[in-house]
C-alpha positions in Angstrom: -33.7 -54.3 63.7 -37.5 -53.9 63.5 -37.7 -53.6 59.8 -36.5 -57.1 59.1 -38.9 -60.0 58.8 -36.4 -62.8 59.4 -33.5 -62.6 61.9 -30.5 -64.9 62.1 -28.6 -64.9 65.4 -25.4 -66.8 66.0 -22.7 -67.1 68.7 -20.0 -69.2 70.0 -19.5 -70.5 73.6 -17.4 -68.0 75.6 -15.3 -70.8 77.1 -14.6 -74.5 76.1 -16.6 -76.0 79.0 -19.3 -73.3 79.1 -22.9 -74.0 78.4 -23.9 -70.4 78.4 -23.9 -67.7 75.8 -22.0 -64.3 76.0 -23.8 -61.8 78.2 -23.2 -59.2 75.5 -25.5 -61.1 73.1 -28.3 -61.2 75.7 -27.9 -57.4 76.3 -27.9 -56.8 72.5 -31.2 -58.7 72.0 -32.9 -56.9 74.9 -32.0 -53.5 73.3 -32.7 -54.5 69.7 -36.1 -52.9 69.4 -39.2 -54.7 68.3 -38.1 -58.3 67.7 -41.0 -60.1 69.3 -42.9 -62.1 66.7 -40.1 -62.1 64.2 -39.2 -65.4 62.5 -35.6 -66.3 63.4 -32.8 -68.8 62.9 -30.4 -69.7 65.8 -26.9 -71.0 65.1 -23.7 -71.6 66.9 -20.2 -72.5 65.7 -19.0 -76.0 66.2 -16.5 -75.1 69.0 -16.4 -76.0 72.7 -17.5 -79.2 74.4 -21.1 -78.3 75.2 -22.4 -77.2 71.8 -25.9 -78.6 72.4 -26.3 -76.8 75.7 -25.0 -73.5 74.2 -27.5 -73.8 71.3 -30.3 -74.5 73.8 -29.3 -71.5 75.8 -29.4 -69.3 72.7 -32.8 -70.7 71.6 -34.3 -70.0 75.1 -33.0 -66.5 75.1 -34.4 -65.8 71.6 -37.8 -67.3 72.6 -37.8 -65.3 75.8 -37.6 -62.1 73.7 -40.7 -63.3 71.8 -38.9 -64.4 68.7 -40.5 -67.2 66.6 -37.7 -69.9 66.2 -38.0 -71.6 62.8 -34.7 -73.4 62.7 -31.5 -74.0 64.6 -28.1 -75.5 63.8 -24.5 -76.1 64.9 -22.4 -75.0 61.9 -18.9 -76.4 61.2 -17.7 -74.2 58.4 -18.6 -71.3 56.0 -19.7 -73.6 53.2 -22.2 -75.3 55.6 -23.5 -71.9 56.7 -24.0 -70.8 53.1 -25.9 -74.0 52.3 -28.2 -73.6 55.3 -28.8 -69.9 54.4 -29.8 -70.8 50.9 -32.5 -73.2 52.2 -34.1 -70.8 54.8 -37.6 -69.9 53.7 -37.4 -66.1 53.8 -40.3 -64.0 52.4 -38.5 -61.4 50.4 -41.3 -58.9 50.2 -40.8 -55.6 52.1 -42.3 -55.2 55.5 
């Protein structure tokens, strides 16, 4: 993952009443290589009852890995995700 300049990370709550993120996502980010200092976007799907807490947990995890959080959202559908993706300020030059 180290060759990317901008990283988008998304998840969904593992249970309807959960405020945490899946353990597998935390393990993945810990083993993802050099991601510290990378600009990133955090998002969750609009499912479960504690969406704000789940998004907050994801953002804290990403920041604890040294990622530079630029934007975060709770997305409701694929069209909304595409609209957000088109507005992200991603530098397209190679790193």
